[in-house]
ZAFI-241661 format. One line per 4 residues: number of its first residue (from 1); their letters; for each residue x, z, y of C-alpha. Coordinates in pm, 1 decimal. Each point is the difference from the previous one (the first is absolute). Example, Ala and Ser with C-alpha at 12.3 -4.5 7.8 and 13.67 -1.06 7.14 Angstrom:
2
1	AS	1230.0:780.0:-450.0 ~ 137.0:-66.0:344.0
END
This chain:
70
1	MSCD	16717.8:3179.0:13633.5 ~ -305.4:93.1:-201.8 ~ -149.9:349.2:-13.6 ~ -149.9:103.8:-335.8
5	HPLD	-21.9:376.4:57.4 ~ -331.1:155.9:-93.0 ~ -189.4:131.2:303.1 ~ -78.3:371.8:5.2
9	AEYL	-264.0:127.3:242.4 ~ 201.3:320.9:27.0 ~ 259.0:-180.5:206.1 ~ -221.4:-212.5:212.1
13	HPSD	-179.9:98.0:315.3 ~ -269.4:-171.4:210.2 ~ 247.8:-32.5:284.9 ~ 233.1:-202.9:-220.1
17	ATAV	-254.0:-280.3:-27.6 ~ -101.6:-270.0:239.2 ~ -317.3:-208.4:-42.5 ~ 108.5:-357.3:56.7
21	DLFE	-319.9:-192.6:-103.5 ~ -361.4:37.1:-94.9 ~ -154.9:-279.7:-196.5 ~ -268.7:-96.9:-249.1
25	HGDA	108.7:3.0:-368.8 ~ -291.7:-151.0:-191.0 ~ -307.9:201.3:106.6 ~ 210.4:303.3:108.7
29	LAIR	196.2:92.9:303.1 ~ 378.0:54.3:-58.8 ~ 274.1:154.9:209.5 ~ 358.8:-112.6:-9.5
33	LALP	248.8:281.1:68.3 ~ 371.4:7.5:64.8 ~ 200.0:314.3:-82.2 ~ 351.6:88.3:-100.9
37	CPEC	87.1:85.8:-363.6 ~ 71.7:367.1:1.8 ~ 302.6:-49.3:-240.7 ~ 180.5:-301.6:145.9
41	GETL	-154.2:-63.7:338.9 ~ -88.2:-361.0:-88.8 ~ -314.6:-106.5:195.5 ~ -297.5:-40.7:-236.7
45	ELVA	-330.7:-178.7:38.3 ~ -304.2:149.8:-157.0 ~ -346.6:-141.8:-27.9 ~ -284.1:249.0:-35.7
49	EVDS	-355.3:-122.9:-73.3 ~ -270.2:211.9:159.5 ~ -238.6:135.1:-262.2 ~ -203.1:246.3:209.4
53	VRET	-95.0:52.1:373.7 ~ -140.1:313.8:152.3 ~ -47.1:150.1:346.7 ~ 260.3:246.0:113.3
57	DYKL	51.4:253.6:277.2 ~ 335.1:-145.8:110.9 ~ 21.0:-95.6:368.8 ~ 188.0:-318.4:78.8
61	PLED	260.6:-73.9:98.3 ~ 155.0:252.7:-245.1 ~ 313.3:54.9:212.0 ~ -225.9:181.4:246.9
65	AEEQ	-145.3:232.3:-257.6 ~ 286.6:215.0:-139.7 ~ -231.3:277.3:-97.8 ~ -131.5:-218.4:-280.7
69	YD	330.0:29.1:-175.8 ~ 10.9:375.8:-10.8
END
């Protein structure tokens, strides 16, 4: 089965996605994500190229820092 639904950020949440790989794509870092299609539930693979990096106040691991999501 092939999913061709357009992805809408309104129906996607960070907890839906799982990072499955980090790799070099040319001169950039890329991240491979797996997440379910919000319309049909089919598992999708997304590849996102990193275009900026900055420091953050997040404390890792994120599961231990629930106050960051409030």
